[in-house]
PDB file with SEQRES, HELIX, SHEET and CRYST1 records, atoms N, CA, C and O in Angstrom:
SEQRES   1 A   86  UNK UNK UNK UNK UNK UNK UNK UNK UNK UNK UNK UNK UNK          
SEQRES   2 A   86  UNK UNK UNK UNK UNK UNK UNK UNK UNK UNK UNK UNK UNK          
SEQRES   3 A   86  UNK UNK UNK UNK UNK UNK UNK UNK UNK UNK UNK UNK UNK          
SEQRES   4 A   86  UNK UNK UNK UNK UNK UNK UNK UNK UNK UNK UNK UNK UNK          
SEQRES   5 A   86  UNK UNK UNK UNK UNK UNK UNK UNK UNK UNK UNK UNK UNK          
SEQRES   6 A   86  UNK UNK UNK UNK UNK UNK UNK UNK UNK UNK UNK UNK UNK          
SEQRES   7 A   86  UNK UNK UNK UNK UNK UNK UNK UNK                              
HELIX    1 AA1 UNK A   11  UNK A   17  1                                   7    
HELIX    2 AA2 UNK A   32  UNK A   40  1                                   9    
HELIX    3 AA3 UNK A   44  UNK A   50  1                                   7    
SHEET    1 AA1 5 UNK A  21  UNK A  25  0                                        
SHEET    2 AA1 5 UNK A   4  UNK A   9 -1                                        
SHEET    3 AA1 5 UNK A  76  UNK A  81  1                                        
SHEET    4 AA1 5 UNK A  56  UNK A  60 -1                                        
SHEET    5 AA1 5 UNK A  63  UNK A  65 -1                                        
CRYST1    1.000    1.000    1.000  90.00  90.00  90.00 P 1           1          
ATOM      1  N   UNK A   1     -13.453   3.856-119.160  1.00  0.00           N  
ATOM      2  CA  UNK A   1     -14.097   5.145-119.209  1.00  0.00           C  
ATOM      3  C   UNK A   1     -14.294   5.686-117.857  1.00  0.00           C  
ATOM      4  O   UNK A   1     -14.693   4.991-116.922  1.00  0.00           O  
ATOM      5  N   UNK A   2     -14.002   6.970-117.761  1.00  0.00           N  
ATOM      6  CA  UNK A   2     -14.086   7.627-116.446  1.00  0.00           C  
ATOM      7  C   UNK A   2     -15.482   7.994-116.056  1.00  0.00           C  
ATOM      8  O   UNK A   2     -16.263   8.426-116.904  1.00  0.00           O  
ATOM      9  N   UNK A   3     -15.823   7.841-114.817  1.00  0.00           N  
ATOM     10  CA  UNK A   3     -17.114   8.216-114.370  1.00  0.00           C  
ATOM     11  C   UNK A   3     -17.089   9.418-113.449  1.00  0.00           C  
ATOM     12  O   UNK A   3     -17.967   9.589-112.602  1.00  0.00           O  
ATOM     13  N   UNK A   4     -16.043  10.275-113.627  1.00  0.00           N  
ATOM     14  CA  UNK A   4     -15.924  11.380-112.801  1.00  0.00           C  
ATOM     15  C   UNK A   4     -16.200  12.678-113.503  1.00  0.00           C  
ATOM     16  O   UNK A   4     -16.161  12.763-114.731  1.00  0.00           O  
ATOM     17  N   UNK A   5     -16.482  13.694-112.710  1.00  0.00           N  
ATOM     18  CA  UNK A   5     -16.657  15.053-113.221  1.00  0.00           C  
ATOM     19  C   UNK A   5     -15.604  15.867-112.572  1.00  0.00           C  
ATOM     20  O   UNK A   5     -15.015  15.467-111.568  1.00  0.00           O  
ATOM     21  N   UNK A   6     -15.350  17.062-113.165  1.00  0.00           N  
ATOM     22  CA  UNK A   6     -14.394  18.035-112.523  1.00  0.00           C  
ATOM     23  C   UNK A   6     -15.278  19.096-111.852  1.00  0.00           C  
ATOM     24  O   UNK A   6     -16.085  19.759-112.504  1.00  0.00           O  
ATOM     25  N   UNK A   7     -15.106  19.232-110.570  1.00  0.00           N  
ATOM     26  CA  UNK A   7     -15.728  20.282-109.890  1.00  0.00           C  
ATOM     27  C   UNK A   7     -14.845  21.508-109.814  1.00  0.00           C  
ATOM     28  O   UNK A   7     -13.632  21.369-109.653  1.00  0.00           O  
ATOM     29  N   UNK A   8     -15.405  22.709-109.925  1.00  0.00           N  
ATOM     30  CA  UNK A   8     -14.675  23.945-109.787  1.00  0.00           C  
ATOM     31  C   UNK A   8     -15.388  24.837-108.784  1.00  0.00           C  
ATOM     32  O   UNK A   8     -16.614  24.951-108.787  1.00  0.00           O  
ATOM     33  N   UNK A   9     -14.602  25.459-107.935  1.00  0.00           N  
ATOM     34  CA  UNK A   9     -15.165  26.370-107.015  1.00  0.00           C  
ATOM     35  C   UNK A   9     -14.581  27.771-107.160  1.00  0.00           C  
ATOM     36  O   UNK A   9     -13.364  27.907-107.285  1.00  0.00           O  
ATOM     37  N   UNK A  10     -15.387  28.791-107.149  1.00  0.00           N  
ATOM     38  CA  UNK A  10     -14.985  30.165-107.363  1.00  0.00           C  
ATOM     39  C   UNK A  10     -15.244  31.100-106.230  1.00  0.00           C  
ATOM     40  O   UNK A  10     -16.173  30.895-105.448  1.00  0.00           O  
ATOM     41  N   UNK A  11     -14.457  32.104-106.127  1.00  0.00           N  
ATOM     42  CA  UNK A  11     -14.600  33.238-105.177  1.00  0.00           C  
ATOM     43  C   UNK A  11     -14.782  32.772-103.824  1.00  0.00           C  
ATOM     44  O   UNK A  11     -14.009  31.915-103.397  1.00  0.00           O  
ATOM     45  N   UNK A  12     -15.768  33.259-103.043  1.00  0.00           N  
ATOM     46  CA  UNK A  12     -15.926  32.974-101.665  1.00  0.00           C  
ATOM     47  C   UNK A  12     -16.152  31.480-101.378  1.00  0.00           C  
ATOM     48  O   UNK A  12     -15.826  31.017-100.285  1.00  0.00           O  
ATOM     49  N   UNK A  13     -16.688  30.736-102.311  1.00  0.00           N  
ATOM     50  CA  UNK A  13     -16.902  29.300-102.206  1.00  0.00           C  
ATOM     51  C   UNK A  13     -15.484  28.631-102.145  1.00  0.00           C  
ATOM     52  O   UNK A  13     -15.234  27.796-101.276  1.00  0.00           O  
ATOM     53  N   UNK A  14     -14.630  28.984-103.015  1.00  0.00           N  
ATOM     54  CA  UNK A  14     -13.294  28.414-103.119  1.00  0.00           C  
ATOM     55  C   UNK A  14     -12.565  28.733-101.798  1.00  0.00           C  
ATOM     56  O   UNK A  14     -11.868  27.862-101.276  1.00  0.00           O  
ATOM     57  N   UNK A  15     -12.698  29.911-101.258  1.00  0.00           N  
ATOM     58  CA  UNK A  15     -12.091  30.365-100.050  1.00  0.00           C  
ATOM     59  C   UNK A  15     -12.601  29.493 -98.869  1.00  0.00           C  
ATOM     60  O   UNK A  15     -11.794  29.092 -98.030  1.00  0.00           O  
ATOM     61  N   UNK A  16     -13.881  29.199 -98.788  1.00  0.00           N  
ATOM     62  CA  UNK A  16     -14.497  28.481 -97.736  1.00  0.00           C  
ATOM     63  C   UNK A  16     -14.167  27.070 -97.713  1.00  0.00           C  
ATOM     64  O   UNK A  16     -13.924  26.503 -96.648  1.00  0.00           O  
ATOM     65  N   UNK A  17     -14.145  26.452 -98.866  1.00  0.00           N  
ATOM     66  CA  UNK A  17     -13.826  24.963 -98.956  1.00  0.00           C  
ATOM     67  C   UNK A  17     -12.284  24.681 -99.092  1.00  0.00           C  
ATOM     68  O   UNK A  17     -11.836  23.550 -98.902  1.00  0.00           O  
ATOM     69  N   UNK A  18     -11.530  25.701 -99.411  1.00  0.00           N  
ATOM     70  CA  UNK A  18     -10.060  25.525 -99.542  1.00  0.00           C  
ATOM     71  C   UNK A  18      -9.680  24.828-100.749  1.00  0.00           C  
ATOM     72  O   UNK A  18      -8.571  24.294-100.793  1.00  0.00           O  
ATOM     73  N   UNK A  19     -10.504  24.766-101.778  1.00  0.00           N  
ATOM     74  CA  UNK A  19     -10.172  24.055-103.048  1.00  0.00           C  
ATOM     75  C   UNK A  19     -10.564  24.895-104.224  1.00  0.00           C  
ATOM     76  O   UNK A  19     -11.545  25.636-104.159  1.00  0.00           O  
ATOM     77  N   UNK A  20      -9.797  24.795-105.334  1.00  0.00           N  
ATOM     78  CA  UNK A  20     -10.299  25.406-106.564  1.00  0.00           C  
ATOM     79  C   UNK A  20     -10.908  24.354-107.485  1.00  0.00           C  
ATOM     80  O   UNK A  20     -11.876  24.642-108.188  1.00  0.00           O  
ATOM     81  N   UNK A  21     -10.353  23.123-107.493  1.00  0.00           N  
ATOM     82  CA  UNK A  21     -10.844  22.043-108.366  1.00  0.00           C  
ATOM     83  C   UNK A  21     -10.843  20.777-107.530  1.00  0.00           C  
ATOM     84  O   UNK A  21     -10.150  20.667-106.519  1.00  0.00           O  
ATOM     85  N   UNK A  22     -11.601  19.878-107.963  1.00  0.00           N  
ATOM     86  CA  UNK A  22     -11.586  18.494-107.353  1.00  0.00           C  
ATOM     87  C   UNK A  22     -12.379  17.545-108.312  1.00  0.00           C  
ATOM     88  O   UNK A  22     -13.363  17.933-108.941  1.00  0.00           O  
ATOM     89  N   UNK A  23     -11.901  16.325-108.378  1.00  0.00           N  
ATOM     90  CA  UNK A  23     -12.567  15.245-109.158  1.00  0.00           C  
ATOM     91  C   UNK A  23     -13.625  14.779-108.268  1.00  0.00           C  
ATOM     92  O   UNK A  23     -13.472  14.817-107.047  1.00  0.00           O  
ATOM     93  N   UNK A  24     -14.770  14.306-108.855  1.00  0.00           N  
ATOM     94  CA  UNK A  24     -15.973  13.808-108.159  1.00  0.00           C  
ATOM     95  C   UNK A  24     -16.493  12.644-108.911  1.00  0.00           C  
ATOM     96  O   UNK A  24     -16.732  12.761-110.112  1.00  0.00           O  
ATOM     97  N   UNK A  25     -16.686  11.514-108.274  1.00  0.00           N  
ATOM     98  CA  UNK A  25     -17.064  10.317-108.925  1.00  0.00           C  
ATOM     99  C   UNK A  25     -18.604  10.280-109.066  1.00  0.00           C  
ATOM    100  O   UNK A  25     -19.313  10.572-108.103  1.00  0.00           O  
ATOM    101  N   UNK A  26     -19.121   9.925-110.249  1.00  0.00           N  
ATOM    102  CA  UNK A  26     -20.578   9.714-110.491  1.00  0.00           C  
ATOM    103  C   UNK A  26     -20.741   8.299-110.969  1.00  0.00           C  
ATOM    104  O   UNK A  26     -19.870   7.759-111.651  1.00  0.00           O  
ATOM    105  N   UNK A  27     -21.848   7.699-110.616  1.00  0.00           N  
ATOM    106  CA  UNK A  27     -22.200   6.385-111.143  1.00  0.00           C  
ATOM    107  C   UNK A  27     -23.009   6.484-112.414  1.00  0.00           C  
ATOM    108  O   UNK A  27     -23.211   5.484-113.103  1.00  0.00           O  
ATOM    109  N   UNK A  28     -23.476   7.682-112.736  1.00  0.00           N  
ATOM    110  CA  UNK A  28     -24.224   7.946-113.932  1.00  0.00           C  
ATOM    111  C   UNK A  28     -24.796   9.421-113.858  1.00  0.00           C  
ATOM    112  O   UNK A  28     -24.391  10.184-112.981  1.00  0.00           O  
ATOM    113  N   UNK A  29     -25.706   9.798-114.755  1.00  0.00           N  
ATOM    114  CA  UNK A  29     -26.186  11.130-114.745  1.00  0.00           C  
ATOM    115  C   UNK A  29     -26.777  11.438-113.350  1.00  0.00           C  
ATOM    116  O   UNK A  29     -27.421  10.592-112.730  1.00  0.00           O  
ATOM    117  N   UNK A  30     -26.530  12.702-112.872  1.00  0.00           N  
ATOM    118  CA  UNK A  30     -26.959  13.023-111.521  1.00  0.00           C  
ATOM    119  C   UNK A  30     -27.383  14.505-111.475  1.00  0.00           C  
ATOM    120  O   UNK A  30     -26.656  15.324-112.039  1.00  0.00           O  
ATOM    121  N   UNK A  31     -28.462  14.897-110.869  1.00  0.00           N  
ATOM    122  CA  UNK A  31     -28.813  16.373-110.821  1.00  0.00           C  
ATOM    123  C   UNK A  31     -27.822  17.190-110.006  1.00  0.00           C  
ATOM    124  O   UNK A  31     -27.227  16.729-109.032  1.00  0.00           O  
ATOM    125  N   UNK A  32     -27.687  18.371-110.441  1.00  0.00           N  
ATOM    126  CA  UNK A  32     -26.792  19.359-109.780  1.00  0.00           C  
ATOM    127  C   UNK A  32     -27.123  19.449-108.334  1.00  0.00           C  
ATOM    128  O   UNK A  32     -26.212  19.455-107.506  1.00  0.00           O  
ATOM    129  N   UNK A  33     -28.428  19.522-107.962  1.00  0.00           N  
ATOM    130  CA  UNK A  33     -28.810  19.666-106.538  1.00  0.00           C  
ATOM    131  C   UNK A  33     -28.429  18.545-105.670  1.00  0.00           C  
ATOM    132  O   UNK A  33     -28.184  18.747-104.481  1.00  0.00           O  
ATOM    133  N   UNK A  34     -28.359  17.265-106.241  1.00  0.00           N  
ATOM    134  CA  UNK A  34     -27.942  16.138-105.394  1.00  0.00           C  
ATOM    135  C   UNK A  34     -26.466  16.252-105.212  1.00  0.00           C  
ATOM    136  O   UNK A  34     -25.991  15.989-104.107  1.00  0.00           O  
ATOM    137  N   UNK A  35     -25.727  16.610-106.165  1.00  0.00           N  
ATOM    138  CA  UNK A  35     -24.213  16.767-106.000  1.00  0.00           C  
ATOM    139  C   UNK A  35     -23.958  17.826-104.959  1.00  0.00           C  
ATOM    140  O   UNK A  35     -23.148  17.633-104.053  1.00  0.00           O  
ATOM    141  N   UNK A  36     -24.657  18.968-105.084  1.00  0.00           N  
ATOM    142  CA  UNK A  36     -24.509  20.080-104.104  1.00  0.00           C  
ATOM    143  C   UNK A  36     -24.784  19.650-102.645  1.00  0.00           C  
ATOM    144  O   UNK A  36     -24.051  19.985-101.715  1.00  0.00           O  
ATOM    145  N   UNK A  37     -25.893  18.883-102.506  1.00  0.00           N  
ATOM    146  CA  UNK A  37     -26.254  18.399-101.168  1.00  0.00           C  
ATOM    147  C   UNK A  37     -25.217  17.393-100.592  1.00  0.00           C  
ATOM    148  O   UNK A  37     -24.961  17.359 -99.388  1.00  0.00           O  
ATOM    149  N   UNK A  38     -24.649  16.599-101.479  1.00  0.00           N  
ATOM    150  CA  UNK A  38     -23.667  15.656-101.058  1.00  0.00           C  
ATOM    151  C   UNK A  38     -22.344  16.457-100.609  1.00  0.00           C  
ATOM    152  O   UNK A  38     -21.719  16.101 -99.610  1.00  0.00           O  
ATOM    153  N   UNK A  39     -21.978  17.476-101.337  1.00  0.00           N  
ATOM    154  CA  UNK A  39     -20.871  18.309-101.021  1.00  0.00           C  
ATOM    155  C   UNK A  39     -21.068  18.983 -99.656  1.00  0.00           C  
ATOM    156  O   UNK A  39     -20.193  18.950 -98.791  1.00  0.00           O  
ATOM    157  N   UNK A  40     -22.289  19.617 -99.490  1.00  0.00           N  
ATOM    158  CA  UNK A  40     -22.607  20.284 -98.280  1.00  0.00           C  
ATOM    159  C   UNK A  40     -22.588  19.425 -97.004  1.00  0.00           C  
ATOM    160  O   UNK A  40     -22.381  19.904 -95.889  1.00  0.00           O  
ATOM    161  N   UNK A  41     -22.805  18.200 -97.229  1.00  0.00           N  
ATOM    162  CA  UNK A  41     -22.799  17.205 -96.116  1.00  0.00           C  
ATOM    163  C   UNK A  41     -21.407  16.844 -95.682  1.00  0.00           C  
ATOM    164  O   UNK A  41     -21.227  16.133 -94.694  1.00  0.00           O  
ATOM    165  N   UNK A  42     -20.426  17.319 -96.398  1.00  0.00           N  
ATOM    166  CA  UNK A  42     -19.067  16.971 -95.945  1.00  0.00           C  
ATOM    167  C   UNK A  42     -18.612  17.564 -94.618  1.00  0.00           C  
ATOM    168  O   UNK A  42     -17.710  17.044 -93.961  1.00  0.00           O  
ATOM    169  N   UNK A  43     -19.235  18.625 -94.253  1.00  0.00           N  
ATOM    170  CA  UNK A  43     -18.825  19.247 -92.994  1.00  0.00           C  
ATOM    171  C   UNK A  43     -19.204  20.762 -92.965  1.00  0.00           C  
ATOM    172  O   UNK A  43     -19.741  21.315 -93.925  1.00  0.00           O  
ATOM    173  N   UNK A  44     -18.906  21.362 -91.860  1.00  0.00           N  
ATOM    174  CA  UNK A  44     -19.447  22.815 -91.599  1.00  0.00           C  
ATOM    175  C   UNK A  44     -18.953  23.754 -92.669  1.00  0.00           C  
ATOM    176  O   UNK A  44     -19.768  24.531 -93.167  1.00  0.00           O  
ATOM    177  N   UNK A  45     -17.734  23.759 -93.059  1.00  0.00           N  
ATOM    178  CA  UNK A  45     -17.205  24.723 -94.078  1.00  0.00           C  
ATOM    179  C   UNK A  45     -17.997  24.489 -95.397  1.00  0.00           C  
ATOM    180  O   UNK A  45     -18.470  25.429 -96.035  1.00  0.00           O  
ATOM    181  N   UNK A  46     -18.115  23.225 -95.761  1.00  0.00           N  
ATOM    182  CA  UNK A  46     -18.816  22.917 -97.057  1.00  0.00           C  
ATOM    183  C   UNK A  46     -20.310  23.341 -96.984  1.00  0.00           C  
ATOM    184  O   UNK A  46     -20.876  23.825 -97.964  1.00  0.00           O  
ATOM    185  N   UNK A  47     -20.919  23.148 -95.814  1.00  0.00           N  
ATOM    186  CA  UNK A  47     -22.318  23.576 -95.647  1.00  0.00           C  
ATOM    187  C   UNK A  47     -22.476  25.111 -95.614  1.00  0.00           C  
ATOM    188  O   UNK A  47     -23.503  25.626 -96.055  1.00  0.00           O  
ATOM    189  N   UNK A  48     -21.537  25.797 -95.131  1.00  0.00           N  
ATOM    190  CA  UNK A  48     -21.521  27.284 -95.152  1.00  0.00           C  
ATOM    191  C   UNK A  48     -21.432  27.693 -96.620  1.00  0.00           C  
ATOM    192  O   UNK A  48     -22.106  28.628 -97.051  1.00  0.00           O  
ATOM    193  N   UNK A  49     -20.623  27.009 -97.361  1.00  0.00           N  
ATOM    194  CA  UNK A  49     -20.325  27.431 -98.810  1.00  0.00           C  
ATOM    195  C   UNK A  49     -21.429  27.034 -99.739  1.00  0.00           C  
ATOM    196  O   UNK A  49     -21.808  27.815-100.612  1.00  0.00           O  
ATOM    197  N   UNK A  50     -21.998  25.759 -99.572  1.00  0.00           N  
ATOM    198  CA  UNK A  50     -22.862  25.144-100.563  1.00  0.00           C  
ATOM    199  C   UNK A  50     -24.204  24.751-100.023  1.00  0.00           C  
ATOM    200  O   UNK A  50     -25.041  24.302-100.807  1.00  0.00           O  
ATOM    201  N   UNK A  51     -24.472  24.881 -98.772  1.00  0.00           N  
ATOM    202  CA  UNK A  51     -25.702  24.436 -98.147  1.00  0.00           C  
ATOM    203  C   UNK A  51     -26.875  25.085 -98.833  1.00  0.00           C  
ATOM    204  O   UNK A  51     -26.756  26.107 -99.509  1.00  0.00           O  
ATOM    205  N   UNK A  52     -28.064  24.423 -98.627  1.00  0.00           N  
ATOM    206  CA  UNK A  52     -29.284  24.884 -99.365  1.00  0.00           C  
ATOM    207  C   UNK A  52     -29.666  26.316 -98.871  1.00  0.00           C  
ATOM    208  O   UNK A  52     -30.375  27.042 -99.567  1.00  0.00           O  
ATOM    209  N   UNK A  53     -29.191  26.700 -97.682  1.00  0.00           N  
ATOM    210  CA  UNK A  53     -29.495  28.062 -97.243  1.00  0.00           C  
ATOM    211  C   UNK A  53     -28.714  29.130 -97.864  1.00  0.00           C  
ATOM    212  O   UNK A  53     -28.965  30.313 -97.632  1.00  0.00           O  
ATOM    213  N   UNK A  54     -27.718  28.731 -98.692  1.00  0.00           N  
ATOM    214  CA  UNK A  54     -26.821  29.668 -99.427  1.00  0.00           C  
ATOM    215  C   UNK A  54     -27.391  29.917-100.843  1.00  0.00           C  
ATOM    216  O   UNK A  54     -27.999  29.028-101.439  1.00  0.00           O  
ATOM    217  N   UNK A  55     -27.189  31.099-101.351  1.00  0.00           N  
ATOM    218  CA  UNK A  55     -27.464  31.467-102.677  1.00  0.00           C  
ATOM    219  C   UNK A  55     -26.219  31.106-103.546  1.00  0.00           C  
ATOM    220  O   UNK A  55     -25.195  31.784-103.454  1.00  0.00           O  
ATOM    221  N   UNK A  56     -26.302  30.105-104.336  1.00  0.00           N  
ATOM    222  CA  UNK A  56     -25.201  29.560-105.121  1.00  0.00           C  
ATOM    223  C   UNK A  56     -25.613  29.342-106.524  1.00  0.00           C  
ATOM    224  O   UNK A  56     -26.694  28.804-106.760  1.00  0.00           O  
ATOM    225  N   UNK A  57     -24.823  29.722-107.465  1.00  0.00           N  
ATOM    226  CA  UNK A  57     -25.080  29.545-108.879  1.00  0.00           C  
ATOM    227  C   UNK A  57     -24.183  28.329-109.295  1.00  0.00           C  
ATOM    228  O   UNK A  57     -23.107  28.130-108.730  1.00  0.00           O  
ATOM    229  N   UNK A  58     -24.656  27.512-110.308  1.00  0.00           N  
ATOM    230  CA  UNK A  58     -23.982  26.464-110.873  1.00  0.00           C  
ATOM    231  C   UNK A  58     -23.872  26.579-112.304  1.00  0.00           C  
ATOM    232  O   UNK A  58     -24.744  27.184-112.927  1.00  0.00           O  
ATOM    233  N   UNK A  59     -22.789  26.007-112.942  1.00  0.00           N  
ATOM    234  CA  UNK A  59     -22.648  25.959-114.349  1.00  0.00           C  
ATOM    235  C   UNK A  59     -22.096  24.641-114.776  1.00  0.00           C  
ATOM    236  O   UNK A  59     -21.145  24.148-114.170  1.00  0.00           O  
ATOM    237  N   UNK A  60     -22.698  24.006-115.870  1.00  0.00           N  
ATOM    238  CA  UNK A  60     -22.184  22.767-116.318  1.00  0.00           C  
ATOM    239  C   UNK A  60     -21.627  23.081-117.736  1.00  0.00           C  
ATOM    240  O   UNK A  60     -22.309  23.585-118.629  1.00  0.00           O  
ATOM    241  N   UNK A  61     -20.349  22.742-117.851  1.00  0.00           N  
ATOM    242  CA  UNK A  61     -19.584  23.034-119.105  1.00  0.00           C  
ATOM    243  C   UNK A  61     -19.788  24.509-119.425  1.00  0.00           C  
ATOM    244  O   UNK A  61     -20.112  24.845-120.564  1.00  0.00           O  
ATOM    245  N   UNK A  62     -19.613  25.368-118.482  1.00  0.00           N  
ATOM    246  CA  UNK A  62     -19.586  26.810-118.600  1.00  0.00           C  
ATOM    247  C   UNK A  62     -20.982  27.451-119.012  1.00  0.00           C  
ATOM    248  O   UNK A  62     -21.052  28.582-119.493  1.00  0.00           O  
ATOM    249  N   UNK A  63     -22.049  26.667-118.792  1.00  0.00           N  
ATOM    250  CA  UNK A  63     -23.356  27.210-119.016  1.00  0.00           C  
ATOM    251  C   UNK A  63     -24.182  27.182-117.731  1.00  0.00           C  
ATOM    252  O   UNK A  63     -24.378  26.134-117.116  1.00  0.00           O  
ATOM    253  N   UNK A  64     -24.676  28.407-117.335  1.00  0.00           N  
ATOM    254  CA  UNK A  64     -25.444  28.480-116.001  1.00  0.00           C  
ATOM    255  C   UNK A  64     -26.670  27.482-116.104  1.00  0.00           C  
ATOM    256  O   UNK A  64     -27.357  27.436-117.124  1.00  0.00           O  
ATOM    257  N   UNK A  65     -26.894  26.733-115.063  1.00  0.00           N  
ATOM    258  CA  UNK A  65     -27.887  25.728-115.031  1.00  0.00           C  
ATOM    259  C   UNK A  65     -28.649  25.808-113.690  1.00  0.00           C  
ATOM    260  O   UNK A  65     -28.209  26.490-112.765  1.00  0.00           O  
ATOM    261  N   UNK A  66     -29.836  25.082-113.592  1.00  0.00           N  
ATOM    262  CA  UNK A  66     -30.571  25.050-112.379  1.00  0.00           C  
ATOM    263  C   UNK A  66     -30.217  23.689-111.635  1.00  0.00           C  
ATOM    264  O   UNK A  66     -29.452  22.859-112.126  1.00  0.00           O  
ATOM    265  N   UNK A  67     -30.819  23.547-110.455  1.00  0.00           N  
ATOM    266  CA  UNK A  67     -30.558  22.348-109.588  1.00  0.00           C  
ATOM    267  C   UNK A  67     -30.959  21.106-110.135  1.00  0.00           C  
ATOM    268  O   UNK A  67     -30.450  20.068-109.712  1.00  0.00           O  
ATOM    269  N   UNK A  68     -31.924  21.094-111.144  1.00  0.00           N  
ATOM    270  CA  UNK A  68     -32.436  19.851-111.726  1.00  0.00           C  
ATOM    271  C   UNK A  68     -31.638  19.342-112.939  1.00  0.00           C  
ATOM    272  O   UNK A  68     -31.858  18.244-113.449  1.00  0.00           O  
ATOM    273  N   UNK A  69     -30.703  20.198-113.373  1.00  0.00           N  
ATOM    274  CA  UNK A  69     -29.993  19.855-114.565  1.00  0.00           C  
ATOM    275  C   UNK A  69     -29.104  18.587-114.294  1.00  0.00           C  
ATOM    276  O   UNK A  69     -28.421  18.510-113.272  1.00  0.00           O  
ATOM    277  N   UNK A  70     -29.135  17.644-115.201  1.00  0.00           N  
ATOM    278  CA  UNK A  70     -28.327  16.370-115.069  1.00  0.00           C  
ATOM    279  C   UNK A  70     -26.918  16.652-115.422  1.00  0.00           C  
ATOM    280  O   UNK A  70     -26.653  17.275-116.450  1.00  0.00           O  
ATOM    281  N   UNK A  71     -26.010  16.227-114.624  1.00  0.00           N  
ATOM    282  CA  UNK A  71     -24.525  16.270-114.823  1.00  0.00           C  
ATOM    283  C   UNK A  71     -24.138  14.838-115.230  1.00  0.00           C  
ATOM    284  O   UNK A  71     -24.450  13.861-114.551  1.00  0.00           O  
ATOM    285  N   UNK A  72     -23.418  14.767-116.411  1.00  0.00           N  
ATOM    286  CA  UNK A  72     -22.927  13.518-116.971  1.00  0.00           C  
ATOM    287  C   UNK A  72     -21.480  13.271-116.668  1.00  0.00           C  
ATOM    288  O   UNK A  72     -20.709  14.224-116.562  1.00  0.00           O  
ATOM    289  N   UNK A  73     -21.082  12.047-116.525  1.00  0.00           N  
ATOM    290  CA  UNK A  73     -19.662  11.797-116.360  1.00  0.00           C  
ATOM    291  C   UNK A  73     -18.830  12.483-117.487  1.00  0.00           C  
ATOM    292  O   UNK A  73     -19.241  12.447-118.647  1.00  0.00           O  
ATOM    293  N   UNK A  74     -17.722  13.076-117.174  1.00  0.00           N  
ATOM    294  CA  UNK A  74     -16.891  13.846-118.031  1.00  0.00           C  
ATOM    295  C   UNK A  74     -17.261  15.303-118.065  1.00  0.00           C  
ATOM    296  O   UNK A  74     -16.494  16.077-118.637  1.00  0.00           O  
ATOM    297  N   UNK A  75     -18.349  15.742-117.514  1.00  0.00           N  
ATOM    298  CA  UNK A  75     -18.688  17.180-117.473  1.00  0.00           C  
ATOM    299  C   UNK A  75     -17.831  17.918-116.445  1.00  0.00           C  
ATOM    300  O   UNK A  75     -17.196  17.332-115.569  1.00  0.00           O  
ATOM    301  N   UNK A  76     -17.858  19.299-116.617  1.00  0.00           N  
ATOM    302  CA  UNK A  76     -17.321  20.119-115.566  1.00  0.00           C  
ATOM    303  C   UNK A  76     -18.507  20.850-114.857  1.00  0.00           C  
ATOM    304  O   UNK A  76     -19.404  21.399-115.497  1.00  0.00           O  
ATOM    305  N   UNK A  77     -18.455  20.822-113.570  1.00  0.00           N  
ATOM    306  CA  UNK A  77     -19.494  21.463-112.763  1.00  0.00           C  
ATOM    307  C   UNK A  77     -18.821  22.517-111.912  1.00  0.00           C  
ATOM    308  O   UNK A  77     -17.935  22.216-111.112  1.00  0.00           O  
ATOM    309  N   UNK A  78     -19.259  23.783-112.095  1.00  0.00           N  
ATOM    310  CA  UNK A  78     -18.731  24.862-111.310  1.00  0.00           C  
ATOM    311  C   UNK A  78     -19.801  25.532-110.454  1.00  0.00           C  
ATOM    312  O   UNK A  78     -20.952  25.690-110.859  1.00  0.00           O  
ATOM    313  N   UNK A  79     -19.357  25.934-109.212  1.00  0.00           N  
ATOM    314  CA  UNK A  79     -20.230  26.541-108.278  1.00  0.00           C  
ATOM    315  C   UNK A  79     -19.576  27.935-107.996  1.00  0.00           C  
ATOM    316  O   UNK A  79     -18.361  28.057-107.840  1.00  0.00           O  
ATOM    317  N   UNK A  80     -20.442  28.956-107.940  1.00  0.00           N  
ATOM    318  CA  UNK A  80     -19.951  30.282-107.671  1.00  0.00           C  
ATOM    319  C   UNK A  80     -21.048  31.121-107.067  1.00  0.00           C  
ATOM    320  O   UNK A  80     -22.221  30.825-107.290  1.00  0.00           O  
ATOM    321  N   UNK A  81     -20.725  32.159-106.307  1.00  0.00           N  
ATOM    322  CA  UNK A  81     -21.696  32.979-105.657  1.00  0.00           C  
ATOM    323  C   UNK A  81     -22.363  33.909-106.718  1.00  0.00           C  
ATOM    324  O   UNK A  81     -21.783  34.201-107.764  1.00  0.00           O  
ATOM    325  N   UNK A  82     -23.566  34.343-106.410  1.00  0.00           N  
ATOM    326  CA  UNK A  82     -24.234  35.309-107.301  1.00  0.00           C  
ATOM    327  C   UNK A  82     -23.386  36.580-107.483  1.00  0.00           C  
ATOM    328  O   UNK A  82     -22.750  37.023-106.526  1.00  0.00           O  
ATOM    329  N   UNK A  83     -23.362  37.166-108.667  1.00  0.00           N  
ATOM    330  CA  UNK A  83     -22.604  38.375-108.785  1.00  0.00           C  
ATOM    331  C   UNK A  83     -23.499  39.546-108.366  1.00  0.00           C  
ATOM    332  O   UNK A  83     -24.643  39.665-108.806  1.00  0.00           O  
ATOM    333  N   UNK A  84     -22.950  40.400-107.510  1.00  0.00           N  
ATOM    334  CA  UNK A  84     -23.739  41.518-107.090  1.00  0.00           C  
ATOM    335  C   UNK A  84     -23.283  42.771-107.946  1.00  0.00           C  
ATOM    336  O   UNK A  84     -22.090  43.000-108.147  1.00  0.00           O  
ATOM    337  N   UNK A  85     -24.244  43.522-108.412  1.00  0.00           N  
ATOM    338  CA  UNK A  85     -23.882  44.707-109.173  1.00  0.00           C  
ATOM    339  C   UNK A  85     -23.952  45.943-108.282  1.00  0.00           C  
ATOM    340  O   UNK A  85     -24.495  45.906-107.178  1.00  0.00           O  
ATOM    341  N   UNK A  86     -23.388  47.037-108.792  1.00  0.00           N  
ATOM    342  CA  UNK A  86     -23.414  48.273-107.993  1.00  0.00           C  
ATOM    343  C   UNK A  86     -23.882  49.456-108.730  1.00  0.00           C  
ATOM    344  O   UNK A  86     -23.947  50.549-108.167  1.00  0.00           O  
TER     345      UNK A  86                                                      
END                                                                             
């Protein structure tokens, strides 16, 4: 049984980290905020894209969630910037 999730990055976040998708290993259920912090710790570009100082939205299995939502192995977790209206 796989213990990974599929990460997806959209818009400016995808441009900054240079990836559209990536597999990410989990040992079990994990909050979105913990995964985000782990990704931001990968380096400067990751921190600029996903660091806590950034406004970032997350969706698990295509449903917008908050930082406390638990991600389960097999889920899809997407990060995207807030949509600005005009």
